Every structure is written in C-alpha cells, then in structure tokens.
Gaussian input, Z-matrix of N, CA and C with variables (Angstrom, degrees):
# hf/3-21g

backbone

0 1
 N
 C     1     B1
 C     2     B2     1     A1
 N     3     B3     2     A2     1     D1
 C     4     B4     3     A3     2     D2
 C     5     B5     4     A4     3     D3
 N     6     B6     5     A5     4     D4
 C     7     B7     6     A6     5     D5
 C     8     B8     7     A7     6     D6
 N     9     B9     8     A8     7     D7
 C    10    B10     9     A9     8     D8
 C    11    B11    10    A10     9     D9
 N    12    B12    11    A11    10    D10
 C    13    B13    12    A12    11    D11
 C    14    B14    13    A13    12    D12
 N    15    B15    14    A14    13    D13
 C    16    B16    15    A15    14    D14
 C    17    B17    16    A16    15    D15
 N    18    B18    17    A17    16    D16
 C    19    B19    18    A18    17    D17
 C    20    B20    19    A19    18    D18
 N    21    B21    20    A20    19    D19
 C    22    B22    21    A21    20    D20
 C    23    B23    22    A22    21    D21
 N    24    B24    23    A23    22    D22
 C    25    B25    24    A24    23    D23
 C    26    B26    25    A25    24    D24
 N    27    B27    26    A26    25    D25
 C    28    B28    27    A27    26    D26
 C    29    B29    28    A28    27    D27
 N    30    B30    29    A29    28    D28
 C    31    B31    30    A30    29    D29
 C    32    B32    31    A31    30    D30
 N    33    B33    32    A32    31    D31
 C    34    B34    33    A33    32    D32
 C    35    B35    34    A34    33    D33
 N    36    B36    35    A35    34    D34
 C    37    B37    36    A36    35    D35
 C    38    B38    37    A37    36    D36
 N    39    B39    38    A38    37    D37
 C    40    B40    39    A39    38    D38
 C    41    B41    40    A40    39    D39
 N    42    B42    41    A41    40    D40
 C    43    B43    42    A42    41    D41
 C    44    B44    43    A43    42    D42
 N    45    B45    44    A44    43    D43
 C    46    B46    45    A45    44    D44
 C    47    B47    46    A46    45    D45
 N    48    B48    47    A47    46    D46
 C    49    B49    48    A48    47    D47
 C    50    B50    49    A49    48    D48
 N    51    B51    50    A50    49    D49
 C    52    B52    51    A51    50    D50
 C    53    B53    52    A52    51    D51
 N    54    B54    53    A53    52    D52
 C    55    B55    54    A54    53    D53
 C    56    B56    55    A55    54    D54
 N    57    B57    56    A56    55    D55
 C    58    B58    57    A57    56    D56
 C    59    B59    58    A58    57    D57
 N    60    B60    59    A59    58    D58
 C    61    B61    60    A60    59    D59
 C    62    B62    61    A61    60    D60
 N    63    B63    62    A62    61    D61
 C    64    B64    63    A63    62    D62
 C    65    B65    64    A64    63    D63
 N    66    B66    65    A65    64    D64
 C    67    B67    66    A66    65    D65
 C    68    B68    67    A67    66    D66
 N    69    B69    68    A68    67    D67
 C    70    B70    69    A69    68    D68
 C    71    B71    70    A70    69    D69
 N    72    B72    71    A71    70    D70
 C    73    B73    72    A72    71    D71
 C    74    B74    73    A73    72    D72
 N    75    B75    74    A74    73    D73
 C    76    B76    75    A75    74    D74
 C    77    B77    76    A76    75    D75
 N    78    B78    77    A77    76    D76
 C    79    B79    78    A78    77    D77
 C    80    B80    79    A79    78    D78
 N    81    B81    80    A80    79    D79
 C    82    B82    81    A81    80    D80
 C    83    B83    82    A82    81    D81
 N    84    B84    83    A83    82    D82
 C    85    B85    84    A84    83    D83
 C    86    B86    85    A85    84    D84
 N    87    B87    86    A86    85    D85
 C    88    B88    87    A87    86    D86
 C    89    B89    88    A88    87    D87
 N    90    B90    89    A89    88    D88
 C    91    B91    90    A90    89    D89
 C    92    B92    91    A91    90    D90
 N    93    B93    92    A92    91    D91
 C    94    B94    93    A93    92    D92
 C    95    B95    94    A94    93    D93
 N    96    B96    95    A95    94    D94
 C    97    B97    96    A96    95    D95
 C    98    B98    97    A97    96    D96
 N    99    B99    98    A98    97    D97
 C   100   B100    99    A99    98    D98
 C   101   B101   100   A100    99    D99
 N   102   B102   101   A101   100   D100
 C   103   B103   102   A102   101   D101
 C   104   B104   103   A103   102   D102
 N   105   B105   104   A104   103   D103
 C   106   B106   105   A105   104   D104
 C   107   B107   106   A106   105   D105
 N   108   B108   107   A107   106   D106
 C   109   B109   108   A108   107   D107
 C   110   B110   109   A109   108   D108
 N   111   B111   110   A110   109   D109
 C   112   B112   111   A111   110   D110
 C   113   B113   112   A112   111   D111
 N   114   B114   113   A113   112   D112
 C   115   B115   114   A114   113   D113
 C   116   B116   115   A115   114   D114
 N   117   B117   116   A116   115   D115
 C   118   B118   117   A117   116   D116
 C   119   B119   118   A118   117   D117
 N   120   B120   119   A119   118   D118
 C   121   B121   120   A120   119   D119
 C   122   B122   121   A121   120   D120
 N   123   B123   122   A122   121   D121
 C   124   B124   123   A123   122   D122
 C   125   B125   124   A124   123   D123
 N   126   B126   125   A125   124   D124
 C   127   B127   126   A126   125   D125
 C   128   B128   127   A127   126   D126
 N   129   B129   128   A128   127   D127
 C   130   B130   129   A129   128   D128
 C   131   B131   130   A130   129   D129
 N   132   B132   131   A131   130   D130
 C   133   B133   132   A132   131   D131
 C   134   B134   133   A133   132   D132
 N   135   B135   134   A134   133   D133
 C   136   B136   135   A135   134   D134
 C   137   B137   136   A136   135   D135
 N   138   B138   137   A137   136   D136
 C   139   B139   138   A138   137   D137
 C   140   B140   139   A139   138   D138
 N   141   B141   140   A140   139   D139
 C   142   B142   141   A141   140   D140
 C   143   B143   142   A142   141   D141
 N   144   B144   143   A143   142   D142
 C   145   B145   144   A144   143   D143
 C   146   B146   145   A145   144   D144
 N   147   B147   146   A146   145   D145
 C   148   B148   147   A147   146   D146
 C   149   B149   148   A148   147   D147
 N   150   B150   149   A149   148   D148
 C   151   B151   150   A150   149   D149
 C   152   B152   151   A151   150   D150
 N   153   B153   152   A152   151   D151
 C   154   B154   153   A153   152   D152
 C   155   B155   154   A154   153   D153
 N   156   B156   155   A155   154   D154
 C   157   B157   156   A156   155   D155
 C   158   B158   157   A157   156   D156
 N   159   B159   158   A158   157   D157
 C   160   B160   159   A159   158   D158
 C   161   B161   160   A160   159   D159
 N   162   B162   161   A161   160   D160
 C   163   B163   162   A162   161   D161
 C   164   B164   163   A163   162   D162
 N   165   B165   164   A164   163   D163
 C   166   B166   165   A165   164   D164
 C   167   B167   166   A166   165   D165
 N   168   B168   167   A167   166   D166
 C   169   B169   168   A168   167   D167
 C   170   B170   169   A169   168   D168
 N   171   B171   170   A170   169   D169
 C   172   B172   171   A171   170   D170
 C   173   B173   172   A172   171   D171
 N   174   B174   173   A173   172   D172
 C   175   B175   174   A174   173   D173
 C   176   B176   175   A175   174   D174
 N   177   B177   176   A176   175   D175
 C   178   B178   177   A177   176   D176
 C   179   B179   178   A178   177   D177
 N   180   B180   179   A179   178   D178
 C   181   B181   180   A180   179   D179
 C   182   B182   181   A181   180   D180
 N   183   B183   182   A182   181   D181
 C   184   B184   183   A183   182   D182
 C   185   B185   184   A184   183   D183
 N   186   B186   185   A185   184   D184
 C   187   B187   186   A186   185   D185
 C   188   B188   187   A187   186   D186
 N   189   B189   188   A188   187   D187
 C   190   B190   189   A189   188   D188
 C   191   B191   190   A190   189   D189
 N   192   B192   191   A191   190   D190
 C   193   B193   192   A192   191   D191
 C   194   B194   193   A193   192   D192
 N   195   B195   194   A194   193   D193
 C   196   B196   195   A195   194   D194
 C   197   B197   196   A196   195   D195
 N   198   B198   197   A197   196   D196
 C   199   B199   198   A198   197   D197
 C   200   B200   199   A199   198   D198
 N   201   B201   200   A200   199   D199
 C   202   B202   201   A201   200   D200
 C   203   B203   202   A202   201   D201
 N   204   B204   203   A203   202   D202
 C   205   B205   204   A204   203   D203
 C   206   B206   205   A205   204   D204

   B1=1.4252
   B2=1.4283
   B3=1.2685
   B4=1.4691
   B5=1.4838
   B6=1.2856
   B7=1.4343
   B8=1.4979
   B9=1.3518
   B10=1.4692
   B11=1.5963
   B12=1.1692
   B13=1.5321
   B14=1.4869
   B15=1.3248
   B16=1.5904
   B17=1.3892
   B18=1.3751
   B19=1.4290
   B20=1.4583
   B21=1.3061
   B22=1.5036
   B23=1.5274
   B24=1.3398
   B25=1.4834
   B26=1.4950
   B27=1.4175
   B28=1.4740
   B29=1.4936
   B30=1.2961
   B31=1.4936
   B32=1.5589
   B33=1.2919
   B34=1.4590
   B35=1.5431
   B36=1.4267
   B37=1.4800
   B38=1.5127
   B39=1.3151
   B40=1.4570
   B41=1.5256
   B42=1.3313
   B43=1.4608
   B44=1.5498
   B45=1.3268
   B46=1.4632
   B47=1.4563
   B48=1.3042
   B49=1.4348
   B50=1.5005
   B51=1.3648
   B52=1.4700
   B53=1.5359
   B54=1.2856
   B55=1.4577
   B56=1.5274
   B57=1.3243
   B58=1.4848
   B59=1.5214
   B60=1.3264
   B61=1.5093
   B62=1.4341
   B63=1.3332
   B64=1.4882
   B65=1.4490
   B66=1.3353
   B67=1.3656
   B68=1.5126
   B69=1.3309
   B70=1.4094
   B71=1.5521
   B72=1.3158
   B73=1.4487
   B74=1.5715
   B75=1.2951
   B76=1.4764
   B77=1.4752
   B78=1.3581
   B79=1.3340
   B80=1.5757
   B81=1.3783
   B82=1.4901
   B83=1.5528
   B84=1.2574
   B85=1.5221
   B86=1.5514
   B87=1.2929
   B88=1.5175
   B89=1.6401
   B90=1.2731
   B91=1.5009
   B92=1.5270
   B93=1.3570
   B94=1.4579
   B95=1.4637
   B96=1.2792
   B97=1.4629
   B98=1.5767
   B99=1.3639
   B100=1.3885
   B101=1.6523
   B102=1.3143
   B103=1.4757
   B104=1.5461
   B105=1.3281
   B106=1.4577
   B107=1.5640
   B108=1.3712
   B109=1.4645
   B110=1.5471
   B111=1.2403
   B112=1.4965
   B113=1.4510
   B114=1.3416
   B115=1.4397
   B116=1.5388
   B117=1.3151
   B118=1.5150
   B119=1.5558
   B120=1.2284
   B121=1.5595
   B122=1.4500
   B123=1.4177
   B124=1.3729
   B125=1.5369
   B126=1.3297
   B127=1.4606
   B128=1.5336
   B129=1.3360
   B130=1.5225
   B131=1.4684
   B132=1.3283
   B133=1.5105
   B134=1.4955
   B135=1.3114
   B136=1.4423
   B137=1.5269
   B138=1.3466
   B139=1.5331
   B140=1.5299
   B141=1.3525
   B142=1.5558
   B143=1.4891
   B144=1.3815
   B145=1.5563
   B146=1.4966
   B147=1.3629
   B148=1.4188
   B149=1.5292
   B150=1.3139
   B151=1.4502
   B152=1.5040
   B153=1.3463
   B154=1.4853
   B155=1.4978
   B156=1.2245
   B157=1.5200
   B158=1.5439
   B159=1.3107
   B160=1.5229
   B161=1.5710
   B162=1.2370
   B163=1.5230
   B164=1.5590
   B165=1.2824
   B166=1.4405
   B167=1.5216
   B168=1.2406
   B169=1.4825
   B170=1.5369
   B171=1.3080
   B172=1.4747
   B173=1.5359
   B174=1.2588
   B175=1.5230
   B176=1.5280
   B177=1.3273
   B178=1.4436
   B179=1.5580
   B180=1.3516
   B181=1.4416
   B182=1.5147
   B183=1.3680
   B184=1.4657
   B185=1.5414
   B186=1.2481
   B187=1.4615
   B188=1.4878
   B189=1.3463
   B190=1.4654
   B191=1.5611
   B192=1.3478
   B193=1.4373
   B194=1.5002
   B195=1.3902
   B196=1.4285
   B197=1.5081
   B198=1.2862
   B199=1.5439
   B200=1.5417
   B201=1.4622
   B202=1.3866
   B203=1.5338
   B204=1.2495
   B205=1.4877
   B206=1.4572
   A1=114.20
   A2=115.36
   A3=121.57
   A4=111.71
   A5=119.21
   A6=122.27
   A7=111.90
   A8=117.09
   A9=121.88
   A10=110.77
   A11=120.71
   A12=124.16
   A13=107.81
   A14=114.90
   A15=114.36
   A16=108.23
   A17=124.75
   A18=126.62
   A19=105.83
   A20=118.94
   A21=124.92
   A22=115.51
   A23=114.24
   A24=118.13
   A25=110.11
   A26=115.20
   A27=118.49
   A28=110.20
   A29=118.97
   A30=120.01
   A31=112.85
   A32=119.91
   A33=119.32
   A34=110.90
   A35=114.42
   A36=112.62
   A37=112.83
   A38=119.49
   A39=123.05
   A40=110.95
   A41=115.46
   A42=116.73
   A43=108.50
   A44=118.87
   A45=120.50
   A46=111.85
   A47=119.72
   A48=124.01
   A49=113.57
   A50=114.39
   A51=122.66
   A52=106.87
   A53=118.98
   A54=120.40
   A55=109.76
   A56=116.68
   A57=120.48
   A58=109.79
   A59=118.65
   A60=122.52
   A61=111.69
   A62=116.95
   A63=120.29
   A64=108.26
   A65=123.40
   A66=126.71
   A67=114.64
   A68=117.46
   A69=126.69
   A70=110.05
   A71=114.21
   A72=120.20
   A73=108.39
   A74=112.95
   A75=116.55
   A76=107.62
   A77=117.74
   A78=125.52
   A79=107.08
   A80=112.81
   A81=115.09
   A82=109.00
   A83=115.59
   A84=121.07
   A85=103.78
   A86=113.33
   A87=117.09
   A88=111.50
   A89=111.43
   A90=117.16
   A91=108.69
   A92=115.47
   A93=119.63
   A94=110.45
   A95=124.34
   A96=120.90
   A97=107.88
   A98=112.67
   A99=118.45
   A100=116.55
   A101=110.77
   A102=114.64
   A103=110.53
   A104=120.76
   A105=119.36
   A106=111.34
   A107=115.12
   A108=118.11
   A109=111.55
   A110=118.16
   A111=118.51
   A112=112.10
   A113=120.23
   A114=122.04
   A115=110.71
   A116=114.16
   A117=117.43
   A118=110.42
   A119=115.80
   A120=119.22
   A121=108.79
   A122=121.88
   A123=122.56
   A124=113.37
   A125=113.25
   A126=116.51
   A127=114.96
   A128=117.00
   A129=120.13
   A130=110.78
   A131=115.75
   A132=119.91
   A133=111.80
   A134=119.62
   A135=121.04
   A136=111.10
   A137=116.35
   A138=118.81
   A139=108.45
   A140=112.62
   A141=115.68
   A142=111.95
   A143=116.30
   A144=118.89
   A145=109.25
   A146=120.42
   A147=118.62
   A148=111.52
   A149=117.14
   A150=119.46
   A151=110.74
   A152=115.03
   A153=119.94
   A154=111.13
   A155=117.42
   A156=118.20
   A157=109.78
   A158=117.29
   A159=118.25
   A160=108.35
   A161=118.00
   A162=122.64
   A163=108.15
   A164=114.85
   A165=123.43
   A166=110.66
   A167=118.86
   A168=122.35
   A169=110.90
   A170=114.23
   A171=118.84
   A172=113.82
   A173=114.54
   A174=122.23
   A175=110.53
   A176=111.02
   A177=115.27
   A178=113.08
   A179=115.87
   A180=119.51
   A181=109.22
   A182=117.31
   A183=119.29
   A184=108.12
   A185=119.10
   A186=123.10
   A187=113.73
   A188=113.95
   A189=120.66
   A190=112.79
   A191=114.59
   A192=117.29
   A193=117.66
   A194=117.16
   A195=123.13
   A196=110.21
   A197=115.02
   A198=118.59
   A199=113.36
   A200=117.20
   A201=119.94
   A202=110.19
   A203=120.22
   A204=120.86
   A205=116.05
   D1=139.39
   D2=178.71
   D3=-89.97
   D4=151.65
   D5=173.50
   D6=-63.82
   D7=152.66
   D8=179.07
   D9=-52.62
   D10=134.26
   D11=-175.77
   D12=-68.10
   D13=137.55
   D14=168.03
   D15=-94.90
   D16=-10.58
   D17=172.78
   D18=-124.80
   D19=114.58
   D20=-176.74
   D21=-59.91
   D22=-18.21
   D23=-179.98
   D24=-71.18
   D25=-14.53
   D26=-179.11
   D27=-77.96
   D28=-12.94
   D29=-177.38
   D30=-58.81
   D31=-51.81
   D32=-175.18
   D33=-61.19
   D34=-35.85
   D35=177.97
   D36=-68.16
   D37=-38.80
   D38=176.02
   D39=-61.69
   D40=-39.98
   D41=179.91
   D42=-65.98
   D43=-47.63
   D44=176.32
   D45=-55.51
   D46=-43.67
   D47=179.39
   D48=-57.14
   D49=-47.13
   D50=-178.97
   D51=-62.97
   D52=-45.94
   D53=-179.74
   D54=-62.24
   D55=-44.47
   D56=-179.29
   D57=-64.93
   D58=-39.70
   D59=177.14
   D60=-59.80
   D61=-34.03
   D62=-174.58
   D63=-82.47
   D64=-8.48
   D65=-175.49
   D66=73.28
   D67=28.25
   D68=-177.23
   D69=-108.45
   D70=171.68
   D71=173.78
   D72=-131.89
   D73=165.79
   D74=179.43
   D75=-149.19
   D76=166.20
   D77=174.49
   D78=-131.86
   D79=129.99
   D80=-179.81
   D81=-83.29
   D82=150.27
   D83=175.56
   D84=-73.49
   D85=123.82
   D86=179.82
   D87=-64.22
   D88=148.35
   D89=178.58
   D90=-61.50
   D91=135.56
   D92=179.06
   D93=88.80
   D94=-9.89
   D95=-178.29
   D96=-95.16
   D97=78.53
   D98=-171.79
   D99=-65.86
   D100=-28.85
   D101=-179.42
   D102=-74.39
   D103=-21.92
   D104=-178.28
   D105=-57.87
   D106=-46.73
   D107=179.99
   D108=-57.49
   D109=-40.86
   D110=177.13
   D111=-65.77
   D112=-33.94
   D113=175.49
   D114=-63.76
   D115=-41.40
   D116=178.21
   D117=-64.64
   D118=-40.96
   D119=-176.65
   D120=-71.12
   D121=-34.92
   D122=173.98
   D123=-62.64
   D124=-50.64
   D125=175.61
   D126=-55.91
   D127=-39.77
   D128=173.92
   D129=-59.83
   D130=-41.57
   D131=179.24
   D132=-64.01
   D133=-40.71
   D134=178.71
   D135=-66.21
   D136=-41.03
   D137=178.46
   D138=-59.48
   D139=-49.05
   D140=-178.75
   D141=-59.75
   D142=-43.26
   D143=177.68
   D144=-58.50
   D145=-45.90
   D146=-177.94
   D147=-65.91
   D148=-41.43
   D149=176.48
   D150=-50.76
   D151=-50.51
   D152=-178.05
   D153=-65.20
   D154=-26.82
   D155=-179.77
   D156=-69.09
   D157=-28.49
   D158=-172.95
   D159=-104.80
   D160=-26.25
   D161=-176.72
   D162=-82.75
   D163=148.54
   D164=174.63
   D165=-121.49
   D166=142.85
   D167=-178.93
   D168=-137.41
   D169=154.92
   D170=-177.57
   D171=-109.20
   D172=-27.87
   D173=-179.82
   D174=-126.82
   D175=160.19
   D176=177.18
   D177=-62.21
   D178=-33.37
   D179=-176.98
   D180=-69.82
   D181=-31.21
   D182=176.19
   D183=-69.01
   D184=-39.84
   D185=175.51
   D186=-56.87
   D187=-53.58
   D188=175.65
   D189=-55.11
   D190=-42.67
   D191=177.31
   D192=-62.70
   D193=-28.66
   D194=176.36
   D195=-71.89
   D196=-34.72
   D197=-171.54
   D198=-93.33
   D199=-6.97
   D200=-175.79
   D201=-115.58
   D202=-1.39
   D203=178.85
   D204=-104.77

C-alpha cells in the first residue's frame, strides 16, 4: 500500500503501477462516453447478484462483508 498522496496528480500513476505490478491491463472510459460508465455499473451489479445467489450468510454483517470486499 502506498502512502496517501500529497499531490493528487500522483493517483493515476499509482493506479497504473498497481495494475502493471499485478500483471493486468485496463482500458479507460473515453471522455464523453457517458454510457460506458453505466455499462460498467450494470456488469458490477450482475456480478454481485450472482455472488449473492450462491453465497449464504447468517448475519447482516456477513452479508455486508460479502458485498463490500
């Protein structure tokens, strides 16, 4: 984990470094492509729904833990 940035312009570089360190790649949403963000959020919602279909929990805190990690 990196220390909190003193210059907020360092955040994109830290993000890109973390992605590269993980051996992953990413694609940024292009400026002006407003529907792209809704597509990402919809996909995240489907993934969460499917997770909750197969996971079981006993307490509310377990449920919250499943949906926030």
